[in-house]
Structure formats: structure tokens, C-alpha cells
C-alpha positions as CSV (number, residue, x, y, z in Angstrom):
1,M,-0.1,-0.1,0.0
2,E,1.7,3.4,-1.1
3,N,0.2,6.4,0.2
4,V,0.3,8.8,-3.0
5,G,-2.1,11.6,-1.4
6,Y,-4.5,13.0,1.0
7,F,-7.1,15.8,-0.1
8,V,-9.9,17.9,1.3
9,P,-12.9,19.4,-0.6
10,T,-12.5,23.5,-0.4
11,D,-16.5,23.9,-1.0
12,A,-19.0,23.5,1.8
13,P,-20.9,21.1,2.9
14,A,-18.4,18.8,2.0
15,S,-15.4,20.7,3.1
16,A,-16.5,19.9,6.6
17,N,-16.3,16.6,6.9
18,T,-14.7,14.9,4.2
19,L,-11.1,13.2,3.5
20,V,-10.0,11.7,0.3
21,Y,-7.0,10.0,-0.1
22,I,-5.4,7.8,-2.7
23,L,-3.3,4.9,-2.3
24,A,-1.7,2.7,-4.7
25,H,-1.6,-1.1,-4.7
26,D,0.0,-3.4,-7.4
27,S,-3.4,-5.3,-7.9
28,R,-6.5,-5.6,-6.5
29,D,-5.6,-8.9,-5.0
30,A,-2.7,-6.8,-3.5
31,A,-4.9,-4.5,-2.0
32,T,-7.4,-6.9,-0.7
33,K,-4.3,-8.6,1.3
34,S,-3.1,-4.8,2.7
35,W,-6.5,-4.1,3.8
36,E,-6.9,-7.5,5.6
37,A,-3.1,-7.0,7.0
38,F,-4.0,-3.4,8.4
39,R,-7.3,-4.0,9.6
40,A,-5.5,-7.0,11.9
41,D,-2.8,-4.9,13.0
42,P,-3.1,-4.9,16.9
43,E,-1.7,-1.1,16.9
44,W,-4.3,0.1,14.4
45,K,-6.9,-2.2,16.9
46,A,-6.1,-0.1,19.6
47,V,-5.9,3.6,17.8
48,T,-9.3,2.7,16.4
49,E,-10.9,1.4,19.9
50,R,-9.2,4.7,21.7
51,T,-10.7,7.3,18.6
52,Q,-14.2,5.8,18.7
53,A,-15.1,5.2,22.8
54,N,-17.5,8.2,22.3
55,G,-18.8,6.7,18.8
56,P,-17.8,6.4,14.9
57,I,-15.6,8.9,13.6
58,V,-16.4,7.5,9.9
59,S,-20.0,7.5,8.8
60,N,-19.3,6.2,5.1
61,V,-16.4,5.3,3.0
62,V,-16.8,4.9,-0.7
63,S,-13.9,2.5,-2.3
64,V,-13.2,3.3,-5.8
65,F,-10.6,1.0,-8.0
66,L,-8.8,3.4,-10.9
67,E,-6.4,2.7,-13.7
68,A,-4.5,5.9,-15.0
69,T,-5.0,6.9,-18.7
70,D,-2.8,6.7,-21.8
71,F,-2.3,10.4,-21.5
72,S,-2.2,10.9,-17.8
73,P,1.3,12.2,-16.3
74,M,0.8,9.7,-13.9
75,K,1.4,6.8,-16.0
């Protein structure tokens, strides 16, 4: 799992409660395995428990797999 970037919208209402991030993976299978390992990590579980002690801090997650176009500077 490689962190590409983190972004927040500049316009309301999304600017108040939205975080967009892009991660790179070698494949969908690699993404699945990375997320499984991440969720199983004891340190992450402890952080999650502490940060959600007063209730969930995430209300919605949208996951989208993307592929760079041939004309993309990221290709």
C-alpha cells in the first residue's frame, strides 16, 4: 500500500466532513491483502478503539479502483 495523496474539498458542505485519499497497490488482490493486514494490526485496532470510544468517527467509506489513462502524467 503506497500513499499517493490526501485531499479535502474546498467547498461546503463536503469541506466540513470529507477526506479523500489515494492509495496505490500492485493489484486488486494486493489491495485486499494489504487492507486485511492493516485491519488485523494490533496497533491499528488499539488506535481505532481509542478514537471511537465516544462513537464512530467515520460515517461512510467509498472505495473506487482507478487506472491511469495513457495520457495521464502519472502513467
